[in-house]
N, C-alpha and C positions, 0 to 999 in steps of 0.2 A: 504493500500500500504506500503510494507516494503522495505526500502532502505538498502542494505547490508552494506554500509558504508557512512558516512556523507561526501558529497562533498562540495567544496566551491561554493558559489553562482555564477550563471552564470554572466559573465561580460557583461556590456552594449556594444552593437555594433552600437550604434547611430552614424551616420556620417562615419562609416567605409565602408559599403557596397556600395560604389559609383563606378560604372563601369567606367574604364578609357575611355577617349575620343578616338574615332576611330583612330585618327591620331597617337596616341602613344600606342594603344592597339596591342601589337605584341608578338610573341613567337619565339623561335629558335628551329628548328628541332634537335632532339637528336644527329644525326650524325654530325651536324655542331658544336654542343657544345663540342664534344670530338675529333674534327679533330686534326691531327698532334699529336696524343697520348696525348690529353688533354692539349694542349698548352694554351688554354684559362684559365685554372685553374693554370697552372704552372708558368705563367708570369703575374704579377700584371699589370692590365691595366694602372695604373698611371705611369708606366715606359715606356709606348709605345709612339711613335710619333703620331701626330694628324691624319695622314692619315691611320695608322693602327688601331687607335681607331675608326675612322669612318667605317673602313672595318668590325669591329666587329658588329656594328649596322646594316650594310648592310647584314649580315648573317641572321638576323631575318626577319620574314614575318608577315603580318597582321593576326590577330587572333581574333576570337570571344570568345574563352575560351582557357585555358591552361591545359595540362594534369598534369604537375608537376611544383611546385614552389621550386627551389633549394635554401635552406637557408644555408649559409656557411660563414666562416670567411676567409678573404684574408691573414690572418696571418698563416693559417694552410698549411701543405705541399700539394702542388698542385697535385703531383703524386698520393697521397693517395685519394684525392677527385676523380680524374680520375678513379682510380681502383675501388673505392666504387660504382660509377655510372655504370661502365662497368660490374662488377660482378652482381650487382643488376638487370640490364636490360638484360644482355646477358649470364648469367650463365647457365640457362636451355637450350637455343638453342645450346650452346657449348656442353653440355652433350649429347643432342640428336644427334648432328653431329658426336661426337665421337663414339656413338653406331652404327650409320648408316655406317660410313666409316669402322669401324672395322669389321662389319658384311659383308659388300660388299667385303672387302679384303679377309676375310675367305672363302666366297663362291666362289670368283674368283679363288683362289688357289686350291680349292677342285674340281671344275668342269671345269675350263678353262685352267689355266696355273699355274704351281708352280714356284714361285720365288726361288732364291737360298736358300738352307736350309742345316742343318747339321743333320745327323742321329745320334741319341744318343742311346748308348747301355750300359747296366749294371747299369743304374741309381738307380735301386732299389734292386740290389743284396745285400744280399742273399735271400731276401724275395720272390721276383718274378721277371720275366723278361717280358718286353712288348716293342713292337716297338714304337719308339718315334722320332718325327722330331722337331727340334728347329730352329726357324728363327724369326727375330724381326719385320716383316713387319706389321702385324696387330697392334702391339703396337705403332710403330713409326707413321704410317699413321693416326691412330685414334687420337693419342696425338697431332700431328702437325696440323691436320685439326680442331680438337677441339679448340686448342689455336687460330688458325687463325679465327675461328668463333667467339670466345670470343672478339677478337680485332676488327673485321671488320663486324660483323653481321648487325649493324645498317646502314651500307653503301650499303647493297644489295638492288636492285631496288624493289623487291617484299615485303620488310618489311614495315608494316604500320608505318607512320610517327607519332611520338609523339612530341608535342610541349612543350618545357621547358621554364621556366623563369630563365634566368641567367643574373644577374643584368647588367653586363658590355656589354651584347649583346642586351638586350631589351631596356635599358635606354640609350639614346644618350649620348656619352661621350664628344663630341666637340661642339654641338649646345647647348648653355647655356639655352635657353628658353625651348627646348625640355627636357633637362636634369632635370631642376627644375620641369617641369610638371610631368615627370616620377617618380621623387622622391616623390612628393606630392601625386601621385596616387598609391603609393606602396600598401596601403590597398586595393585598387581596384584590383590590380593584384592578391593579395591574394584571393579576393572574387571570381574571375573567374578561380581559380586553383582548380583542383579536388584533388590533393595530395600535401603534403608538405614533401620534403626530407630534413631531418636535418642531415647535414654532420658534425657529432660531433667529436670534440677532446677537449683537455683541454682549447683551446682558445675560444670555441664557446660561453659559457655563460659569457665571459668577454667582449664581443662586443655588444654594445647597439643596433645596427641595427638588429643583429641576434635575440636578445631578443624581439625586437619589432615585427619582422616577426612572431615569434612563438606565441607571445601574441595575435596578430591580428588573426592568423589562428585559434587558440583555441577559440577565441571569436566568429568567424563567422561559423566555422565548428564543433561546440561543439558536435553535435549528430552523427558524422560520425567517422569511423575507418580509418582515412586517414592521420595521421601524422606518417611518417616512419623514425625511428631513424637508421641512418647508421653510426655506429662508424668507424672512419677512420682507426683505428688500426685493425679492423676486416678485412679490405681489405688486410692489411699486413699479418694477420694470414692466410688468404686464399692463399696468394702468397707463404708464407713459406711452407704450405702444398703441393702446386703444385710442388715446387722445390724439397722438401724432398721426396715425393712419386715418382716423376719422376726419381730422382737419385737412390732411393732404388730399384725400379723395373728394371732400366737399369743395375744396378750393378748385379742383379740376372741374367738377360738375357745374359750378357757378361760372367759371371762366370760359369753358369750352364753347357754349352756344354764341357767346359774344365775339370771340376771336376766330372761330372756325371759318367764317367767310373770307378771311384773309389768306387762306391757303395752308398747305401742309407745314410750312415753316412755323406758323403759329400753333399748329397741333403739337409739334415737337416742343416748342417753348413752354406751352401750358403743361404738357406731360412731364417735362423735365423739372419744372418748378414744383409741381405737386409731389413728384417722386422724391425730390431732394428733401422736402419737409418730412416725408415718410421715413426715409433711411437715415436722416439726421436724428430722428427720435430713437431709432435702433442703436445708433452709435452712442448716444447719451446713456441709453440703457446698459450697453455693454461696458462702458467706462465705470458706471456706478456699481454694477454687479461684480466686476473684477475687484473693486475696492473691498467689497464685502467678503469675497473669497480669501483675500489676503488676511483680513481680520480673523476669519474663521480659522485659517491655518495657524496664525499666531496663538490664538486661544488654545487650540488643541495641543500645539507643540509645547507650550509652557504651562499646561494645566496642573494645578495643585488643589486637590479637593479640600485641604485644610484652610485654604484662603477663600473658599466660597462663602458667601454671605447668607445669613438666615434672619428672617424678620423677627422670630421669637427666639431669644438667646437660650431659653430653657430647652428648645428642641435640638439645638446644635449637637450636643454631646451624644444624644440618643441616635441621631441620624448618622453621624460619623461612625458610631459603634456598629450600627447595622450594616453600613457599606463595608467597613473593615472586616466584619464577620463573614462576608461572602468570599473572601480571598484568603489563601493560606498565609500570605505575607502582609495581610492587612491593607491599609490605605496606600502604601507605597506600590503594591502590586496593582491596585486599581488605577493609580496615576499612570503607571506604565502602560496599562491596557488602553487608557484613553489616548495617551500620546502616541501609541503605536497602532494597534489593530483598529481601534475606533476612528482615529484620525485618517488612516489610509482608506477605510471604507467610506467614511463621510465625504472626504474630498473627491473620491472617485465617483460617488453617487451624485453629488451636487454639481460637479463639472459636467455630468451627463455623458458627453462624448468629447474627444479632443477638438472637434470642429464646431461645436455650438455650446452656448451657455444655457440654452433653454430647450427642454424637450419639445417635440413637434406639437403635441396637443396644447401645451401651455402657450407656445408661441402663436399658434393659430387662434387661441382665445384673445391674445393681444391684437391679432390681425382680423378680428371678427368683422370689421368694416369692409375688408376685402371680399367677403362673401356677398354682401349687398352690392358692392361695386361690380362684381362679376355679372350679376343679373342686370344691373344698370347697363353694362356694356353690351350684353347679348340683346337687350331691347332696342339698341340702336338700329339694327338691321332686321327687325322682326317682320317687316313687309318686303324685304329684298328677295332676290332669287335664292334658291336652295343651296347653291354652292357657297354663296357669301355667308349664309347662316351657318352652314356646317363648319367652314373654315374659321369663322370668328368664334363659334362655340368652342371648338378645340383650343383656340388661343386663350379664351377667357377662363376656361377650366384650368388650363396649365398655368395661367397668370395667377389665379387665386390660391391654388392648392400646391403648386410646385415651385414655380420660378420666384414669385414674391417671397415665400418663406425662405428659399435658399439665399436670395440676395439680402433679406433681412438678417439671416444668420451670419452672412459675410460682414454686414455692417456692425452687428453685435461683436463679432470677432475683431474687427478693426478698432472698435471702441475699447475693447479689452487690451489690444496691442498698444493703443495710445496711452492707456493707464500705465502699462508696464514701462513704456519709454519715459513717462513723467516720473515714475517711481525711481528709475535708474538715475535720472538727472537731478531730481529734487529731493530724494530721500523721503524722510517721514512727512515733510510738509505736503508733498504731492499726494501722499496717501491719506491725508486727513482734511481734504478740502471740503467735503460735503457735496451733496448733489447740486445745490443752486450755485454755490461758488464755483464749482467745476464748470457749470454751464456758462457762467460769466467769463471765466478765464479762458476756456477752450472753445468758445462759440465758433470761431473761424475754422478750427480744426474739425469740429463736428460738421460744419457746413461742407467742408471739403470731402469728408467721408460720405456724407449724404449725396453730394453731387457725383462722386465716383460710382456709387451704387445706382443712381438714377441714369447715368450715362450708359452703364452696362445694361441696365434694364430697358431703357427706351431707345437709345441710339443703335444698339447692337441687336438685342434679342427681339424687341418689338418691330424693328425694321424688317427682320427676317421672317418672324412668325405671324405678323399681322399685316403690315403694309404690303409686303411682297405678294402674298397669296391674293389679297383683295385687288391689287393692281393687275395681277394676271387675269382674274375673273372679269374685271371691268375695263378691259383694254380694247374695246371697240372691235372685237373679232380678229384682232391682229396679235400675233405672239408678242408678249411683253418683252421689250428690249430686243426683239427679234430672236429670242431664245426660248421663252416659256409659253407653250400653248395653253389654252384655257383648261384643257383636260389635266394639266399637271398641278393645278392649284391645291387640291386636297392632298396630293402626295407631298408637295412642298410644305404644307401646313403640318402634316404628320411628321415629316422629316425634321422640321425645326423645333417641334414641341416634345415629341416622345423621348429623345435622348436626355431630356432634363429629368425624367422620372427616376431613373436609377440614381441620379445625383441626390435627390431628396432622401433616399434610403442610405446613401453613403454618408451624408452630412448628419442626419438625425438618428440613424440606427434603427428607429421605429421598433423599439423592443417590446411594445405592447404593455407598458406598465402604467397606463392611464395618466401619463404626464407627471407622475410624482417621482422624485428622486428617492430611491430605496437603499437603505443600508443593508447590505447582504451579510447575514450573520453566520452562514454555514461554512464549514471547512471544505476546501476544495480537495477532493479525493483523486 
């Protein structure tokens, strides 16, 4: 039996796997945990009045097991914890909703009733002329309903209920006897939980309770792939992408009918401008997230459990004793496990692949506006000839699901590379700029990265996959450029789009893990 790398010895779980007593064994439905836009996480329960604390406990229900144990620090920004859970649980349903609403709107306008639109003429002069209709409805409806699904999907009556452990809602906050029983049974709550969500930021490994929860879960669930690291700033990254892509696409939708009659040069100018905004947002995201990865590596490399903070001093000695009791060599062995095995697994998981900072499904949540824009584009030529519709549909599907994510990943990577250069030149100062100061300082660098992505996307790929096939089809019965007959248009469209599909698998890996970075606990045999 060959083990690929030496792992630390499995900690003892003696005394940890005690199922909590039935009267305190509770869980909170996910939709109640995020009610009022995550107010539970945004407002520290210690600041609430007793009746509101009791109401939190009243939101939980008796449970035999828990789907998710949420491990987090109350010092971390509550809105980021809310966003992380929301994107993790509702990102895919939001994408599916965006697709369905965009498609329904497209078909409704084609076969039932056309909403107000603008006829666009001369957009591709002098290359060719094609009838075109521009209107924002597919884009707006798809985006709005997708965002509504992201926010409210767990509240729908047909959605299966997931039970979460959220400390202030599952452990009674006003009944001292029940509170002490709940705290002492924390290891038991971990035992009956299928998954651990680690809501990580720079505060996480400084809090002793967080460290204890992670230690217990690792000890009990050693042989499962069920620790999910959710970096809080990753939720900020997705939010930046949502805003940047929405604004970039909206800018194009507004500008295009106005500038289109001036010819193909203005088409390229409008597309370049909008795409630059889009990929600039991706570069900002990559820079910020790279900063967080460095901080995570620093925390894990220098971890010392004895320095972790505890809100209640009387709990400190007991928690340290429990953690030390899981290992033959006590706390020192636990420190080494965190600095070694856990650090390696966590960094490998959160980095996802060497070529992208975000998994595909999470990146596509950030690109949710691209789904509506896909149907907006397809509606341009809904009354054109069948060849134009087929070629442009191939282009727009590839645009939204393949090429746009790939170039967004490239821009993320370029933002990360910029951070590393600044780190090399500026040392610690460059690593502690913060998001908004970094935007102010590096705005022109971000703009250049955005323009590079836009040039690759518009000047090269769009010219070959969109402009060329449509020019071939609408070239007045003459071979376009004397080379391409009309019958070759669909072949050209396929030839310029299909090669990009393996690229998305290469960049993202598409490992099928629902977009969550997972810390793999098993030994490789």
